[in-house]
VOMI-279033 format. One record per residue (C-alpha): residue in one letter; residue number from 0; x, y, z. Coordinates in steps of 0.1 Angstrom, whole numbers, plus 2048, in hexadecimal, padded with zeros to 3 digits. Each point is the difference from the previous one (the first is absolute). Last residue first. Layout:
// VOMI-279033
+------+-----+-----+-----+-----+
! rest !  nr !   X !   Y !   Z !
+------+-----+-----+-----+-----+
!    A ! NUM !   X !   Y !   Z !
...
+------+-----+-----+-----+-----+
// end
This chain:
// VOMI-279033
+------+-----+-----+-----+-----+
! rest !  nr !   X !   Y !   Z !
+------+-----+-----+-----+-----+
!    R ! 363 ! 865 ! 76B ! 874 !
!    L ! 362 ! 800 ! 81F ! 7EB !
!    D ! 361 ! 823 ! 80C ! 809 !
!    V ! 360 ! 806 ! 822 ! 7F1 !
!    T ! 359 ! 81F ! 800 ! 7EA !
!    S ! 358 ! 7F0 ! 80F ! 7E1 !
!    S ! 357 ! 7FC ! 821 ! 814 !
!    M ! 356 ! 7DE ! 80F ! 7FA !
!    T ! 355 ! 7FB ! 820 ! 7EB !
!    V ! 354 ! 7E1 ! 814 ! 808 !
!    R ! 353 ! 7F5 ! 817 ! 7E4 !
!    T ! 352 ! 7DB ! 800 ! 808 !
!    H ! 351 ! 7DD ! 80B ! 7F7 !
!    G ! 350 ! 7F3 ! 7E7 ! 7E8 !
!    V ! 349 ! 7E9 ! 7E2 ! 7FC !
!    L ! 348 ! 819 ! 7E5 ! 7F7 !
!    M ! 347 ! 81E ! 810 ! 810 !
!    E ! 346 ! 7EC ! 808 ! 81F !
!    V ! 345 ! 7F5 ! 7DC ! 805 !
!    A ! 344 ! 823 ! 7F2 ! 7FA !
!    K ! 343 ! 80F ! 819 ! 818 !
!    R ! 342 ! 7E6 ! 7F7 ! 81A !
!    E ! 341 ! 80B ! 7DC ! 7FD !
!    L ! 340 ! 824 ! 80A ! 805 !
!    L ! 339 ! 7F6 ! 814 ! 81E !
!    R ! 338 ! 7EE ! 7E2 ! 80F !
!    Q ! 337 ! 81E ! 7E9 ! 7FB !
!    A ! 336 ! 817 ! 819 ! 810 !
!    L ! 335 ! 7E7 ! 803 ! 81C !
!    G ! 334 ! 800 ! 7DB ! 804 !
!    D ! 333 ! 825 ! 7FF ! 805 !
!    R ! 332 ! 7FB ! 81C ! 819 !
!    E ! 331 ! 7E8 ! 7E8 ! 812 !
!    E ! 330 ! 81C ! 7E7 ! 804 !
!    D ! 329 ! 817 ! 81A ! 80E !
!    P ! 328 ! 7E7 ! 80B ! 81A !
!    A ! 327 ! 7EB ! 81F ! 7FA !
!    E ! 326 ! 804 ! 81A ! 81C !
!    D ! 325 ! 812 ! 819 ! 7EA !
!    I ! 324 ! 7E4 ! 7FE ! 7E6 !
!    A ! 323 ! 7E3 ! 805 ! 818 !
!    R ! 322 ! 815 ! 81B ! 812 !
!    A ! 321 ! 805 ! 814 ! 7E1 !
!    L ! 320 ! 7DB ! 800 ! 7F8 !
!    E ! 319 ! 7F6 ! 807 ! 824 !
!    A ! 318 ! 818 ! 81D ! 801 !
!    A ! 317 ! 7F1 ! 80D ! 7E0 !
!    S ! 316 ! 7DF ! 801 ! 812 !
!    I ! 315 ! 7E2 ! 7ED ! 7F3 !
!    G ! 314 ! 7DF ! 811 ! 7F5 !
!    D ! 313 ! 804 ! 7F7 ! 7DC !
!    A ! 312 ! 805 ! 824 ! 7F4 !
!    D ! 311 ! 817 ! 807 ! 81D !
!    A ! 310 ! 816 ! 7E2 ! 7F7 !
!    R ! 309 ! 802 ! 80A ! 7DC !
!    E ! 308 ! 80B ! 823 ! 808 !
!    H ! 307 ! 819 ! 7F5 ! 81A !
!    I ! 306 ! 80F ! 7E7 ! 7E8 !
!    F ! 305 ! 802 ! 81A ! 7E5 !
!    Y ! 304 ! 812 ! 818 ! 817 !
!    G ! 303 ! 81A ! 7E6 ! 807 !
!    L ! 302 ! 802 ! 7F8 ! 7DB !
!    E ! 301 ! 808 ! 824 ! 7F9 !
!    H ! 300 ! 81E ! 7FD ! 817 !
!    P ! 299 ! 80B ! 7DF ! 7F0 !
!    S ! 298 ! 7FD ! 810 ! 7DD !
!    L ! 297 ! 7E1 ! 7F9 ! 7EC !
!    E ! 296 ! 800 ! 7EF ! 7DE !
!    L ! 295 ! 7DB ! 805 ! 7FD !
!    H ! 294 ! 7FA ! 7DC ! 7F6 !
!    F ! 293 ! 818 ! 7F5 ! 81A !
!    A ! 292 ! 7EE ! 813 ! 81A !
!    E ! 291 ! 7DF ! 7F0 ! 7F4 !
!    I ! 290 ! 811 ! 7DE ! 806 !
!    V ! 289 ! 80D ! 809 ! 822 !
!    A ! 288 ! 7DF ! 80F ! 80C !
!    Y ! 287 ! 7EF ! 7E0 ! 7F4 !
!    L ! 286 ! 818 ! 7EC ! 815 !
!    A ! 285 ! 7F8 ! 815 ! 81E !
!    L ! 284 ! 7DB ! 7FC ! 7FA !
!    T ! 283 ! 805 ! 7DA ! 7FE !
!    R ! 282 ! 814 ! 7FF ! 81F !
!    Q ! 281 ! 7E5 ! 813 ! 813 !
!    I ! 280 ! 7E5 ! 7E9 ! 7F1 !
!    A ! 279 ! 813 ! 7E1 ! 80C !
!    K ! 278 ! 803 ! 810 ! 822 !
!    R ! 277 ! 7DA ! 805 ! 802 !
!    A ! 276 ! 7FB ! 7DD ! 7F3 !
!    V ! 275 ! 813 ! 7F2 ! 81D !
!    E ! 274 ! 7EA ! 813 ! 818 !
!    Q ! 273 ! 7E0 ! 7F6 ! 7EE !
!    R ! 272 ! 80C ! 7DC ! 800 !
!    E ! 271 ! 801 ! 800 ! 825 !
!    V ! 270 ! 7DD ! 810 ! 802 !
!    D ! 269 ! 7F0 ! 7E5 ! 7EA !
!    Q ! 268 ! 7DC ! 80C ! 7FD !
!    I ! 267 ! 808 ! 813 ! 7E0 !
!    W ! 266 ! 80D ! 7E1 ! 7EE !
!    A ! 265 ! 7E3 ! 7EA ! 80A !
!    S ! 264 ! 7E8 ! 81A ! 7F2 !
!    R ! 263 ! 814 ! 802 ! 7E0 !
!    H ! 262 ! 7FF ! 7DB ! 7FB !
!    A ! 261 ! 7DB ! 7FD ! 807 !
!    T ! 260 ! 7F8 ! 81C ! 7E7 !
!    I ! 259 ! 816 ! 7F0 ! 7E5 !
!    M ! 258 ! 7F1 ! 7DE ! 806 !
!    P ! 257 ! 7DD ! 80D ! 7FE !
!    E ! 256 ! 808 ! 812 ! 7DF !
!    P ! 255 ! 80C ! 7E0 ! 7EE !
!    V ! 254 ! 824 ! 801 ! 7F3 !
!    G ! 253 ! 801 ! 803 ! 7DA !
!    K ! 252 ! 824 ! 80D ! 7FE !
!    A ! 251 ! 7F4 ! 823 ! 7F7 !
!    R ! 250 ! 7EA ! 7FE ! 81F !
!    L ! 249 ! 81F ! 7FB ! 815 !
!    L ! 248 ! 810 ! 820 ! 7F2 !
!    A ! 247 ! 7E0 ! 812 ! 804 !
!    G ! 246 ! 7FF ! 7F7 ! 824 !
!    E ! 245 ! 822 ! 80E ! 805 !
!    S ! 244 ! 7F2 ! 821 ! 7F2 !
!    M ! 243 ! 809 ! 80D ! 7DE !
!    E ! 242 ! 80C ! 823 ! 7F6 !
!    F ! 241 ! 820 ! 7F1 ! 7F1 !
!    R ! 240 ! 817 ! 80F ! 819 !
!    T ! 239 ! 7E7 ! 7F6 ! 81B !
!    S ! 238 ! 804 ! 7DC ! 7F4 !
!    L ! 237 ! 825 ! 804 ! 807 !
!    E ! 236 ! 7F9 ! 807 ! 825 !
!    A ! 235 ! 7E7 ! 7E4 ! 803 !
!    G ! 234 ! 819 ! 7E7 ! 7F0 !
!    I ! 233 ! 81C ! 80C ! 816 !
!    M ! 232 ! 7E9 ! 7FD ! 81E !
!    W ! 231 ! 7F5 ! 7DD ! 7F8 !
!    E ! 230 ! 822 ! 7F2 ! 7F7 !
!    E ! 229 ! 80E ! 811 ! 81F !
!    V ! 228 ! 7E8 ! 7F0 ! 818 !
!    S ! 227 ! 801 ! 7DD ! 7F1 !
!    P ! 226 ! 7E4 ! 7F8 ! 7E9 !
!    T ! 225 ! 7E4 ! 7E6 ! 805 !
!    L ! 224 ! 7E9 ! 807 ! 7E3 !
!    P ! 223 ! 81D ! 808 ! 7EA !
!    V ! 222 ! 80B ! 823 ! 7F7 !
!    R ! 221 ! 820 ! 7FB ! 7EA !
!    E ! 220 ! 7ED ! 7F0 ! 7E4 !
!    C ! 219 ! 7E9 ! 81F ! 7FF !
!    L ! 218 ! 81F ! 816 ! 7FD !
!    A ! 217 ! 80B ! 7ED ! 7E1 !
!    D ! 216 ! 7DE ! 804 ! 7F0 !
!    L ! 215 ! 801 ! 825 ! 809 !
!    V ! 214 ! 822 ! 803 ! 7EF !
!    A ! 213 ! 7F3 ! 7EE ! 7E1 !
!    V ! 212 ! 7E2 ! 817 ! 7FF !
!    E ! 211 ! 817 ! 81E ! 803 !
!    I ! 210 ! 814 ! 7F3 ! 7E3 !
!    M ! 209 ! 7E2 ! 7FD ! 7E9 !
!    R ! 208 ! 7F4 ! 822 ! 80B !
!    E ! 207 ! 821 ! 810 ! 7F6 !
!    I ! 206 ! 7FF ! 7ED ! 7DF !
!    D ! 205 ! 7DD ! 80D ! 7F9 !
!    E ! 204 ! 809 ! 823 ! 80A !
!    A ! 203 ! 81D ! 802 ! 7E8 !
!    W ! 202 ! 7ED ! 7EC ! 7E7 !
!    D ! 201 ! 7E4 ! 818 ! 7F9 !
!    T ! 200 ! 80E ! 821 ! 7F2 !
!    L ! 199 ! 822 ! 7F2 ! 7F4 !
!    L ! 198 ! 7F1 ! 7E1 ! 7F0 !
!    Q ! 197 ! 7E0 ! 80E ! 7F0 !
!    D ! 196 ! 804 ! 814 ! 7E1 !
!    E ! 195 ! 825 ! 7FF ! 7FA !
!    L ! 194 ! 803 ! 7DB ! 809 !
!    Y ! 193 ! 7E2 ! 7F6 ! 7EB !
!    E ! 192 ! 80D ! 813 ! 7E2 !
!    Q ! 191 ! 822 ! 7EF ! 804 !
!    V ! 190 ! 7EF ! 7DE ! 803 !
!    E ! 189 ! 7ED ! 805 ! 7E0 !
!    E ! 188 ! 81E ! 80D ! 7ED !
!    M ! 187 ! 816 ! 7E3 ! 80E !
!    P ! 186 ! 7E8 ! 7E6 ! 7F1 !
!    K ! 185 ! 7F0 ! 7E9 ! 81A !
!    G ! 184 ! 809 ! 7DE ! 80F !
!    L ! 183 ! 809 ! 811 ! 821 !
!    H ! 182 ! 821 ! 7EF ! 809 !
!    T ! 181 ! 80E ! 7F5 ! 7DE !
!    K ! 180 ! 7F0 ! 819 ! 7E9 !
!    C ! 179 ! 806 ! 81D ! 817 !
!    W ! 178 ! 824 ! 7F6 ! 805 !
!    A ! 177 ! 806 ! 7FB ! 7DB !
!    A ! 176 ! 7F3 ! 823 ! 7F8 !
!    R ! 175 ! 814 ! 80F ! 81D !
!    D ! 174 ! 821 ! 7F3 ! 7F3 !
!    T ! 173 ! 81D ! 80E ! 813 !
!    I ! 172 ! 7EC ! 80E ! 81D !
!    A ! 171 ! 7FD ! 823 ! 80D !
!    F ! 170 ! 7DC ! 80D ! 803 !
!    T ! 169 ! 7FF ! 824 ! 7F5 !
!    P ! 168 ! 7FD ! 822 ! 80F !
!    S ! 167 ! 818 ! 7F6 ! 81D !
!    S ! 166 ! 7F5 ! 80C ! 822 !
!    D ! 165 ! 7E7 ! 7E3 ! 7FF !
!    L ! 164 ! 814 ! 7EB ! 818 !
!    V ! 163 ! 801 ! 81C ! 818 !
!    D ! 162 ! 7DA ! 805 ! 7FF !
!    V ! 161 ! 7FB ! 7DB ! 803 !
!    L ! 160 ! 815 ! 801 ! 81F !
!    C ! 159 ! 7ED ! 81E ! 80D !
!    G ! 158 ! 7E0 ! 7EC ! 7FE !
!    V ! 157 ! 811 ! 7E3 ! 811 !
!    S ! 156 ! 807 ! 817 ! 81C !
!    R ! 155 ! 81A ! 817 ! 810 !
!    T ! 154 ! 81C ! 7FB ! 7E7 !
!    R ! 153 ! 826 ! 7FB ! 807 !
!    L ! 152 ! 7FC ! 7DB ! 80A !
!    A ! 151 ! 7EF ! 7F8 ! 7DF !
!    P ! 150 ! 81E ! 80C ! 7ED !
!    I ! 149 ! 816 ! 7E4 ! 80D !
!    P ! 148 ! 824 ! 80A ! 7FE !
!    H ! 147 ! 816 ! 7F7 ! 7E2 !
!    E ! 146 ! 81C ! 7E7 ! 7FC !
!    S ! 145 ! 7E8 ! 7E3 ! 7FD !
!    P ! 144 ! 7EE ! 80E ! 7E2 !
!    F ! 143 ! 7DB ! 802 ! 805 !
!    T ! 142 ! 7E1 ! 7EA ! 7FF !
!    I ! 141 ! 7E2 ! 804 ! 817 !
!    S ! 140 ! 7E7 ! 7E4 ! 7FF !
!    I ! 139 ! 7DC ! 7FD ! 80D !
!    S ! 138 ! 7EE ! 7DF ! 7FD !
!    V ! 137 ! 7DC ! 7FD ! 808 !
!    R ! 136 ! 7F2 ! 7DE ! 80B !
!    D ! 135 ! 7DD ! 7F1 ! 800 !
!    G ! 134 ! 803 ! 7F6 ! 7DB !
!    H ! 133 ! 81F ! 812 ! 7F4 !
!    K ! 132 ! 7FA ! 825 ! 800 !
!    K ! 131 ! 81B ! 817 ! 7F2 !
!    G ! 130 ! 812 ! 81E ! 80F !
!    V ! 129 ! 821 ! 809 ! 7EF !
!    L ! 128 ! 816 ! 81E ! 80A !
!    A ! 127 ! 81E ! 804 ! 7EA !
!    A ! 126 ! 820 ! 813 ! 806 !
!    R ! 125 ! 81C ! 807 ! 7E8 !
!    L ! 124 ! 81C ! 816 ! 80F !
!    G ! 123 ! 81D ! 809 ! 7EA !
!    P ! 122 ! 806 ! 821 ! 811 !
!    Y ! 121 ! 7E8 ! 806 ! 81D !
!    L ! 120 ! 7DE ! 810 ! 801 !
!    P ! 119 ! 800 ! 818 ! 7E3 !
!    E ! 118 ! 808 ! 7EE ! 7EA !
!    S ! 117 ! 808 ! 7DC ! 7F6 !
!    S ! 116 ! 7DC ! 7F8 ! 7F7 !
!    Q ! 115 ! 7E7 ! 7F4 ! 81A !
!    T ! 114 ! 7EA ! 7E3 ! 7F7 !
!    L ! 113 ! 7DB ! 7F9 ! 806 !
!    W ! 112 ! 7EB ! 7E1 ! 7FD !
!    L ! 111 ! 7E1 ! 7F9 ! 815 !
!    G ! 110 ! 7EC ! 7E1 ! 7FB !
!    A ! 109 ! 7EE ! 7FB ! 7DF !
!    E ! 108 ! 7E1 ! 7EB ! 805 !
!    S ! 107 ! 800 ! 7F9 ! 825 !
!    A ! 106 ! 806 ! 824 ! 809 !
!    H ! 105 ! 7E5 ! 809 ! 7E7 !
!    P ! 104 ! 7E6 ! 7F0 ! 816 !
!    L ! 103 ! 808 ! 812 ! 821 !
!    I ! 102 ! 810 ! 7EB ! 81B !
!    T ! 101 ! 7EC ! 7FD ! 820 !
!    D ! 100 ! 7EA ! 7E5 ! 7F3 !
!    P !  99 ! 81D ! 7E8 ! 7FD !
!    R !  98 ! 809 ! 801 ! 825 !
!    A !  97 ! 825 ! 806 ! 803 !
!    F !  96 ! 81D ! 7E8 ! 804 !
!    V !  95 ! 81D ! 818 ! 7F7 !
!    I !  94 ! 81E ! 7F2 ! 7EE !
!    L !  93 ! 81B ! 81B ! 802 !
!    D !  92 ! 81D ! 7FB ! 7E9 !
!    I !  91 ! 821 ! 813 ! 801 !
!    L !  90 ! 815 ! 7FE ! 7E1 !
!    V !  89 ! 824 ! 80D ! 7FF !
!    D !  88 ! 810 ! 80B ! 7DF !
!    D !  87 ! 823 ! 7F4 ! 7F7 !
!    E !  86 ! 7F3 ! 7EB ! 7E3 !
!    T !  85 ! 7F5 ! 81F ! 7EE !
!    G !  84 ! 7E0 ! 814 ! 7FD !
!    V !  83 ! 7DE ! 7F0 ! 805 !
!    V !  82 ! 7F6 ! 7DB ! 7FD !
!    G !  81 ! 825 ! 7F6 ! 801 !
!    P !  80 ! 7FF ! 7E3 ! 819 !
!    N !  79 ! 803 ! 81A ! 81C !
!    S !  78 ! 817 ! 7F2 ! 81B !
!    S !  77 ! 7EE ! 7FD ! 821 !
!    A !  76 ! 7F1 ! 814 ! 81C !
!    R !  75 ! 7E3 ! 7F0 ! 812 !
!    G !  74 ! 7DE ! 808 ! 80E !
!    E !  73 ! 7E6 ! 7E5 ! 804 !
!    V !  72 ! 7E0 ! 80E ! 80E !
!    D !  71 ! 7E5 ! 7F5 ! 817 !
!    C !  70 ! 80F ! 7EA ! 81C !
!    R !  69 ! 81F ! 814 ! 808 !
!    F !  68 ! 7F1 ! 820 ! 7F2 !
!    L !  67 ! 80F ! 81B ! 817 !
!    A !  66 ! 823 ! 7F3 ! 805 !
!    N !  65 ! 801 ! 7F2 ! 7DD !
!    W !  64 ! 7FA ! 823 ! 7F2 !
!    A !  63 ! 81B ! 80E ! 816 !
!    L !  62 ! 819 ! 7E6 ! 7F5 !
!    A !  61 ! 7F8 ! 805 ! 7DB !
!    L !  60 ! 807 ! 825 ! 806 !
!    E !  59 ! 820 ! 7F8 ! 811 !
!    D !  58 ! 80C ! 7E8 ! 7E5 !
!    P !  57 ! 7F8 ! 81A ! 7E6 !
!    G !  56 ! 817 ! 81A ! 80E !
!    P !  55 ! 7FB ! 81B ! 819 !
!    R !  54 ! 809 ! 824 ! 7F8 !
!    P !  53 ! 81E ! 80B ! 815 !
!    P !  52 ! 7F6 ! 80E ! 822 !
!    P !  51 ! 7F8 ! 825 ! 809 !
!    D !  50 ! 809 ! 800 ! 825 !
!    L !  49 ! 7E5 ! 7F4 ! 818 !
!    T !  48 ! 80E ! 7DD ! 800 !
!    I !  47 ! 7F0 ! 7DE ! 807 !
!    Q !  46 ! 812 ! 7E2 ! 80E !
!    L !  45 ! 7E5 ! 7F9 ! 81A !
!    D !  44 ! 818 ! 806 ! 81C !
!    S !  43 ! 80A ! 820 ! 7EF !
!    L !  42 ! 7DC ! 80A ! 7FD !
!    V !  41 ! 7FC ! 7FB ! 826 !
!    A !  40 ! 81E ! 817 ! 806 !
!    Q !  39 ! 7F2 ! 819 ! 7E8 !
!    L !  38 ! 7DF ! 800 ! 813 !
!    R !  37 ! 812 ! 809 ! 820 !
!    E !  36 ! 814 ! 81B ! 7EF !
!    A !  35 ! 7E1 ! 80E ! 7EF !
!    S !  34 ! 7ED ! 801 ! 820 !
!    T !  33 ! 81C ! 80F ! 814 !
!    A !  32 ! 80C ! 81A ! 7E7 !
!    P !  31 ! 7E8 ! 81B ! 80A !
!    A !  30 ! 7F7 ! 815 ! 7E1 !
!    A !  29 ! 80C ! 824 ! 7FF !
!    A !  28 ! 810 ! 7FD ! 7DD !
!    P !  27 ! 7E1 ! 7EE ! 7F2 !
!    N !  26 ! 7EA ! 81E ! 806 !
!    K !  25 ! 7DD ! 7F4 ! 7FC !
!    A !  24 ! 7E1 ! 80C ! 7ED !
!    H !  23 ! 813 ! 7FE ! 7DE !
!    I !  22 ! 806 ! 7DB ! 803 !
!    L !  21 ! 7DE ! 7F6 ! 80D !
!    T !  20 ! 7EC ! 814 ! 7E7 !
!    S !  19 ! 815 ! 7F2 ! 7E4 !
!    C !  18 ! 7FA ! 7DD ! 80D !
!    R !  17 ! 7DA ! 803 ! 800 !
!    L !  16 ! 7FF ! 810 ! 7DE !
!    N !  15 ! 81A ! 7E8 ! 7F2 !
!    L !  14 ! 7EA ! 7E2 ! 80A !
!    A !  13 ! 7E1 ! 80E ! 7F0 !
!    S !  12 ! 813 ! 80A ! 7E1 !
!    A !  11 ! 810 ! 7DE ! 7FD !
!    R !  10 ! 7E0 ! 7ED ! 803 !
!    R !   9 ! 7ED ! 815 ! 7E6 !
!    A !   8 ! 81E ! 801 ! 7E9 !
!    G !   7 ! 804 ! 7DB ! 800 !
!    P !   6 ! 7DD ! 7F9 ! 7F5 !
!    E !   5 ! 7FF ! 81D ! 7E7 !
!    R !   4 ! 821 ! 7FB ! 7ED !
!    G !   3 ! 7F4 ! 7E9 ! 7E5 !
!    T !   2 ! 80B ! 814 ! 7E2 !
!    M !   1 ! 7EF ! 80A ! 7E0 !
!    M !   0 ! 812 ! 7FE ! 7DF !
+------+-----+-----+-----+-----+
// end
């Protein structure tokens, strides 16, 4: 059976190449401790640790999803009514309000159904990824036993997640024939042939695209016509990650072109906002550095070099990055915690991170 590793592999290899070059080009033992220590102090205020943390539980993942998709997605952890596995399973649902034309036809017909057998991921683990269109909504569910970590957090992309879930040569379910008849309305043999021929070559990329569309929709909602400084800059920064301009974000929401142009012109002419925006960008870059450092599992010394490297690449000194965070008042640091949690949600959905957020972060 073919696997769907290509989408995740492309992203992971590009990131690893950049990060490997960074790590081997520096000598972590000789790194100045100042940048790392100052950043560690801020991370402590934000209740984040650079030490390898325990794997997050379902409540934390649902919390991260809710933090990003406050208006677009309902994410919740609840008792599984027995759809997959035992009564002790935990079910997390994502209801993504996506444009119908962005979902490929066969996604509305069959959805995506994969399960992971007990080996080799974790003993006794049963995981199911389900993507199915319901009118103008797409539901994505991940089901796993409550005592086990979330496998999605240990992968770099949805493509890799599909690859992990397919590590078993067969689909693990008690009665596959009954499931196919009930949920797909087709004989198991026909469904199995379809899965083997198409699912693992096409669906990994389809599901990845579906989630990216949902993320972009959520970002569009966070870039209104009269945004605050940080909302705008965070939206613009994230749009770059998706190779889209801020104008493209607004166009995706159906905003007329003249209004987009006028809005951008007014923004550029506001000198005071430019200064505030510059600090917002500094903080954003620093947070990205933290996130990518988590992905690499760097030591504090290595993180110091990583901050310098990222600052140089973006034309901002590491001292400016540290100062921008240090000078942030307490109420802004609460906002930084919120922003970092949002960033975690984005990166979890489209890859590249192993950040673990403390479940005690105040989201008020």
